[in-house]
C-alpha positions as CSV (number, residue, x, y, z in Angstrom):
1,M,22.1,30.7,58.2
2,D,19.4,33.2,58.5
3,R,15.7,33.6,58.3
4,L,15.4,33.8,54.8
5,E,17.7,31.4,54.0
6,K,16.4,29.0,56.0
7,A,12.7,29.7,54.7
8,N,14.7,29.6,50.8
9,L,15.6,25.9,51.9
10,V,12.7,24.8,53.0
11,T,10.6,26.1,50.6
12,E,13.0,24.4,47.6
13,L,13.0,21.3,49.4
14,N,8.7,21.2,49.5
15,A,9.1,22.0,46.1
16,S,11.5,19.2,45.3
17,L,9.3,16.4,47.2
18,A,6.5,17.5,45.3
19,T,7.8,15.9,42.2
20,V,10.0,12.7,43.8
21,G,8.4,9.4,43.8
22,V,10.6,8.0,47.1
23,V,12.0,9.5,50.0
24,V,14.8,7.4,51.5
25,V,15.5,8.4,55.1
26,A,19.3,8.0,56.1
27,R,21.6,8.4,59.2
28,N,25.0,9.8,58.8
29,L,27.2,8.9,61.5
30,G,30.2,10.4,60.7
31,M,30.7,10.1,57.5
32,T,33.5,11.9,55.9
33,V,33.7,14.5,52.9
34,A,35.3,12.3,50.6
35,Q,32.6,9.2,51.3
36,S,29.8,12.2,51.3
37,T,30.9,13.0,47.5
38,D,30.8,9.5,46.4
39,L,27.3,8.7,47.9
40,R,26.4,11.9,46.0
41,T,27.7,11.4,42.7
42,K,26.4,7.6,43.0
43,M,22.9,9.4,43.4
44,R,23.5,11.6,40.9
45,D,24.5,9.3,38.3
46,A,21.5,6.9,39.4
47,G,19.2,9.9,38.7
48,A,18.8,10.3,42.5
49,S,20.1,13.0,45.0
50,Y,21.1,13.3,48.4
51,K,20.9,16.1,50.6
52,V,21.3,16.3,54.5
53,T,19.4,18.9,56.2
54,K,18.2,20.4,59.9
55,N,15.7,18.1,60.9
56,N,13.8,21.0,61.7
57,L,13.8,22.6,58.2
58,A,12.9,19.1,57.4
59,K,10.3,18.7,59.1
60,L,8.8,22.2,57.8
61,A,9.5,20.7,54.7
62,I,7.6,17.7,54.5
63,Q,4.1,19.6,55.6
64,G,1.8,19.3,52.9
65,T,3.5,16.7,51.1
66,P,2.6,13.2,50.6
67,Y,5.8,12.2,52.8
68,E,4.9,13.8,55.9
69,P,4.8,10.5,58.0
70,I,8.4,10.4,57.8
71,G,8.5,13.4,60.3
72,S,9.0,10.5,63.0
73,M,12.2,9.3,61.5
74,L,13.8,12.6,61.3
75,T,15.5,12.0,64.7
76,G,19.6,12.6,64.8
77,P,22.2,13.6,61.8
78,T,19.6,12.7,59.0
79,A,19.4,13.2,55.3
80,F,17.3,12.9,52.2
81,A,17.6,10.4,49.3
82,T,15.1,11.2,46.8
83,S,14.5,9.8,42.8
84,T,11.4,10.5,40.4
85,D,12.0,6.5,39.9
86,P,10.8,5.0,43.1
87,V,13.8,2.5,42.5
88,A,16.9,4.7,41.9
89,A,17.3,6.2,45.3
90,A,16.3,2.9,47.2
91,K,19.1,0.8,45.3
92,V,21.9,3.5,45.9
93,A,21.2,4.1,49.2
94,V,20.9,-0.1,50.1
95,E,24.3,-0.7,48.3
96,F,26.3,2.2,50.1
97,A,24.9,1.2,53.3
98,K,26.6,-2.5,52.3
99,T,29.7,-1.1,52.6
100,N,29.4,1.7,54.6
101,D,29.1,1.1,58.1
102,K,29.2,5.3,58.7
103,F,25.8,5.4,57.0
104,E,22.6,4.0,58.4
105,L,19.1,2.9,56.5
106,V,16.3,4.6,58.7
107,G,13.3,4.0,56.6
108,G,11.4,5.8,53.8
109,A,8.5,6.7,52.0
110,M,7.1,5.9,48.6
111,G,3.9,8.6,48.1
112,D,1.8,8.0,50.8
113,T,3.5,4.5,51.8
114,L,5.7,4.8,54.7
115,L,8.7,2.0,54.4
116,D,10.6,0.5,57.5
117,V,14.1,-0.4,56.8
118,N,13.3,-3.9,55.4
119,G,10.5,-2.0,52.9
120,V,13.7,0.1,51.6
121,K,15.6,-3.2,51.1
122,A,13.0,-4.8,49.5
123,L,12.2,-1.7,47.0
124,A,16.0,-1.7,46.0
125,T,15.6,-5.3,44.6
126,L,13.0,-4.2,42.1
127,P,14.1,-3.4,38.6
128,S,14.4,0.4,37.6
129,L,12.3,2.1,35.4
130,D,14.8,1.8,32.5
131,E,14.9,-2.0,33.2
132,L,11.1,-2.6,33.5
133,R,11.1,-0.7,29.8
134,A,13.7,-2.8,28.0
135,K,11.8,-6.1,29.5
136,I,8.8,-4.8,27.9
137,L,10.1,-3.6,24.8
138,G,12.2,-7.0,24.2
139,L,8.5,-8.5,25.0
140,V,7.1,-6.3,22.2
141,Q,9.9,-7.0,19.5
142,A,10.2,-10.9,20.3
143,P,7.0,-11.8,18.7
144,A,7.4,-9.2,15.8
145,T,10.7,-11.0,15.1
146,K,9.3,-14.4,15.1
147,L,6.6,-13.1,13.0
148,V,8.5,-11.8,10.4
149,Q,10.7,-14.9,10.5
150,I,7.8,-17.2,9.8
151,V,6.6,-15.4,6.9
152,Q,9.9,-15.2,5.2
153,A,10.5,-18.5,5.5
154,P,8.5,-20.4,3.2
155,A,9.6,-17.4,0.6
156,G,13.0,-18.0,1.2
157,Q,12.3,-21.9,0.7
158,L,10.7,-21.1,-2.5
159,A,13.8,-19.4,-3.7
160,R,16.1,-22.3,-2.9
161,V,13.4,-24.7,-4.9
162,L,13.3,-22.6,-8.0
163,G,17.2,-22.0,-7.7
164,A,17.7,-25.8,-7.9
165,Y,15.3,-26.0,-10.7
166,A,17.6,-23.4,-12.5
167,A,20.5,-25.5,-11.9
168,K,19.4,-28.7,-12.7
169,E,18.2,-26.9,-16.3
170,A,21.6,-25.6,-16.9
171,A,23.4,-28.5,-16.3
């Protein structure tokens, strides 16, 4: 990789870090290509990304971003898992770490907040943005549904009473 390619990589990584909600730092301890591909697929499906970079380039890329404090975590063969949803990358990384002993969580950051391994695991237990939206939508719709049922109940009762009188008159 020549200087121009390295500069482009640093610029690209810096630009992507400006748009993400969370960065999870993990250590790749000899994962196979198949395992890395599986992890990347899971990350992509969750709306996250996984990128292995050289530590020196990653340290240059995090400069000027809220994720500068994670520079101390960049030792050994590290990688970034990132996502705009503050929970997606953490969930996938924690689940993958449970099933693969060659993938070790180091820590991460959510904005200016530095997270240790336990912080990343706690973040992974939170519901995602889509789950929260669904819950809020359910809470908003529930009273409206009950209101419609309550409003319709008297009309239904009145219709049944009138139907009974009509049946009685016809008989």
